[in-house]
N, C-alpha and C positions, 0 to 999 in steps of 0.2 A: 504494500500500500504506499501511496506516495502522500498520505495526507499530512499535513503540516499545522501542529496545533498553533494557534494565534489568539489574542485577546478577542477579536472579532468572533471567532467560531465560539469562544466559551461564553460570549454574550449572548450570542444566537443560540446555543444549548440551553442557557439559563432561561432566556424567555419563552422557548417552546416548553419547557418543563414547567413553568409557572403558568402558563396559559393552560397546558394539560391538566393541571391540578386545579385551577379555576374552573374548568368547564365541568370536570368530573365531579366538582361539588354539588352541580345544579342536576348532575345525573343518579349520582348514587344517593340511596336515603341515607339522612344522619342517625347516627348511634345514638342510644340513649346514653344520659350521662350515667357514668358508673360512681354510685354515691356509696362507700364502704357501711356507713352507719345507717343507712335507710331501713334495714331491716331490725334495728335496735330501738324503734319507737312505735307504739301503738296507737299515737293520735295522730290527726291531721293539723293537729294545732303547735306542732314541734316539726322543724324541717331542718334535718342536717344539712348543710350548706356547702360542705367541701367534696370535691370529687375525689377519685384515686389520685394518688401523686403523679402517676404517669397520663393522667389525662390532662391534655393542654387546656382546658378550659378552666380547671381549678375550682370556680365557683359555680352552682348550679344556676341556671336560668330561669327554671320553671316556677318562680318563687311567686304568689300572689299577695297583694300588699290589702291590708284591709285591719280595722280595728288597732289595738295598741302592739306594736312590735319590740321585742327583745332581741338584741345581738349578742350573743354569749359566746366567748371565745375561751375553749379550753382543751385539756388534753385528756389522758386515761383516767386523771383524777376527777373528773366530770362525770366516770360513769361508775356503775355498781356491778360487782363482780362476783359469778358464782363461787361458791366458797370450795367446791371440791374438784377444781382445776388448777392445774399451774399456770402462771400468767402466759408462758409461751404456746399453751395448748388452748389460750381462750380465742374464740372467734368473735366477730363483731356480731353475729347473731345470739351469742351468749350473754352479752352485756345489756343493761338497762340504763339509760340514762339519768342521772339525777334530776335532771330538769321534767321527767315525767312526775317525781314527787312534788316538784316546786309547782308546776302550772296549776293544778286544782286549787290551791292556795291564793291565786292571782285572779283580778278581775276577769269575767267571762270573755271578754271581748280581746283578750290579750294573746300573742301568737311569739313563741320562742323560735328565733331562727339560729342554729347552733353550730357554731365553726368548729368542731371537734375532730382533731387528728392526732392518731394515736403517736407517742413519741414526738410530738410537738415541743419545737425549742425556740429561743428567743427571737430566730429570724422567722421561723414558720408564723408564729405569733404576730410580730410585727405585720407581716404580709398580710394577714386575716384582718388585721385593725384597718389597714388602710383600705382594704375591699369593702369592709362592712362598713365605713365611714361615708362612703358614697352613696349608700341607700339611705341614710339618714334615718336611723332606727330612734324609738322614743327614748330607750337607754341602751347603755352597752354593759355587758356584764364579763370582768376579763379576771379569770384564774389564775393564780401565779403559782407555778410549782416550785416551792421552796428549795428544791434541789437542781432542777433542769434549767430555770430562769437566769441563774447567774454561774451556771456551770462553766469552768475554764476547760473541760474536756470538748464538749461538742455544743456546737451553737445552732446547728442545722442537721437535721436527718432526712430530710426529703429534698435533694437538690434539683428535681425537676419542678420544684415550687418557683424556682427563680426566673422559669419561661413566663409565668403569670406577672412575677415581681418587676421586672424591667419597665412596661409602660406606667406601673405605678408608682414607682421611683421616680421618674421624669415628672408625672402630673404631681407628686407629693413635692418634690422640690428640695427634700432634706437628705442628708446622706447619699447623695447619688453616687458616691464611690463603691457603694454596695453592688452596683452593677457590674464592677469589674470581677465578683465573684462568678458571673455567669462564664458557662462555657459557650464556644460557638454556636452548639445546636439551641442553648436557651435565646440567643440572640437571634437566630433565625427564626425560632417559632415565634418568638415576641414581635416580630417584623411582618411575619406573613400571614399570622392566624388572624388579624381583623378583616382580611382582604378575600380570603381564600376559604370557601364554607368547608370544604373537605377535610382541612386542617383545624377549622373553628369547632366543626360539629361533629367530627369523629374521634375517637381516641387514638390517635396515632401515636405509636410508642416511638416516639423519634430517639430518646436517649437510648433506647434497646436495638431498634432497628438499623440504625444508623450508625456503624462502630469506626466510621471515618470520624466522629464526635465525641466519642467515649472509648477510650482504650481500655479502662479498667473500672470495675464495679468499685463503688463506695464502700469503705469499710461498716457504715453505718446500716449495711444492706447484710450484714452478716446475721444467724439466726439470733443468736444473743444480742439485745440491743447494745447501741452504742453504750449508754449508760452502765449497763451490765459489764462490758467488755473493760472498761476504764475501769472501775470498781476492782475487777478481778487483777486487772495488770499492775494496779496501784497498792492493792491490798499486802500489808505487813503480813508476815507468815503467824505473827500472833494474834492476828486479828481474823483468821481464816473461819475460826468456828463460828464468828458473827455472819458470815455468808450465807444466805438462804440455799439450801439444797436445792431447792425448786427452780433456782435461776429467777427469782424475783428480781425487782430493780435495785436491789442493794442500797436504797436511800441512805440507811445507816452508815455505810463504809464511807460514801461519797461526802456525806454531811459531816463527818468527824475529820474530814480532810481539808475541808473548805476554807479555815483562818489562814492556812498556808498556802493554799493554790485558789486563788481567786480569779475570774476571767473579766478582761478589759472590755474586750468587745460584746459580748453578753450583756453586760452592764449598760454600754452604750446603745444598745438596742431595746432594752428594757427604758432607759431615758427617753429614746426616742418613741417609742410606744406611749408612755405618759403625755409626752407633748403632742403626740398627735391627737389623744383624745381630749387634751386641755384647749388645743385650739379649734377642734370641734363643735365646743360648745355643748355638746349632748351629755345628759346626766349620765354618769357611770359609777357603777360598783366594782371597786378593784380589790380582789381579796386573797389571802393565803388559805387553802382547806386545812383542816385540822388534821392533827399526827396522833398518833397512839399514844397517851400518857406515859405508857409503861417505858417508853424510849427516853424519857427524860431522867432515868436513872442511871443512863450512861453518859459521863461527864465528858467524853470526847464527842457525843453527840450533840448535846446539849450547847457544848460551847461553839461547836458548827453553826448549829440552828440558829443560836443568838447572833452569831456574826452576819448570817445570810439577811436575818431579819432587821439587824442594823444598817447594813448596806442598803436593802429596799426603802427602807425608812427615810433615809438619807438622800435617796435618789428622788423619791415622792417630794420631798420637801424642796429639793431644788427644782422639780420639773412639774408639779401637781398645780393643780387649779382649783377654784369653788366648786366647780362641776363635777368633781371626782370625790366619792366617797372610798377612804381607803382603811382596809382592814387587815392589819396582819397576825390578830389573834381572835379566833372565837371563844364566846363564853365558854367556861368550865365544865358546865353541864352538856354542852353540843359536844364536846371531846369524848367526856367519858360516856356519853349515849349513843355513840358510833361505835358501830362494829368494825374492826380493821382485819385484814387480810394476815395470817400467821405470817410473823417475821418480816412483814412489810411496812406497817405504820402508817401508810399513806392511802393506799387504796383500800374503798370501802366495799362491805357487805350489808350493810344496813344504813341506809343513809337520811333515815324521817328526822331525826334532830337537826343535822345540817340543811336539808331542804326548808324545815320550818322557819330556821333563823334566815337562811337567803332570800325567801319569801317576805318575810317581813319587811327586809331592808329593800327589796325590789318594789315591793308596794309603795312605799314612802318615796323612793325616787320617780315612781309613775304618779303618784298623785301630784308631785311636786312640778312634774312636766305639766300636768293639765291643769295646773292652778292658774288663774288670771292675773 
């Protein structure tokens, strides 16, 4: 063959490829959005908002507005887990949302859009906040995982989220340097998704299908969660007995090391999250879920936990605003009346006390928002 590559030839191939993709979007039917937690709710008044991490849409589009809307950002601490299964064996259909216990205690016209993502970290939560603020809900509820939010070990579990985040950062105007975290396929998807239906409306697995753009799998995709990996990797031998044999989230071990290992980038992301809420003017409840009081008998855990709460509070004092209700400790009776998973200390099995407390706070915010 005498073909000689040229810039003009590459431009023609690119143009034809984009044209055929654009045309295919009008011929092929759109795929249903993949919502991992759709089967975890039993009422139409709670809508899981986030798609699977590999779905380029990231946030579902089939949401009807009406009544009062609560936008709730959380991770696995926003779910209730079955007591008879190890965490790594739990599927989304096995869990139930804490929101289902909260909703009956709220006004009848309330709808909860829940941005729940397993293993969500500071970056994913920041992206979710930027997304939901554009929908202008009546109130925002933001759950702070006391271990993961400021963890120095991992600030992002789902790199695919960056595809949706690039345009969000461009609109938001803050921390634009975060776009440098995106790989070429994130930039490509962010650029072409709004204009090519087949990319926008079908769950094209670009990170998996185009090996050109992703040579290796992220370590966060291993069977053990990133948090668990780091807890094991950094655990001292004399602490091994404290690590749950079920491969739970190892929160006790990580918190025990927090005073010596603080995360600078996660702290900045949390600060930007609070700034985004403050600038939106939307009433918000930002809270730390309760933990098992039995863990407080461990001096290393207590020292680390107090250090985390002190840092979270300092960031709030610097970035918070009057529209944010900031709660770092729930009443003692809520902690004691909540059932926690064995050796876990944070994931719940019985959430009625937590739900009643959160519902009261949300009702107050909803009433304030509707006040003349």
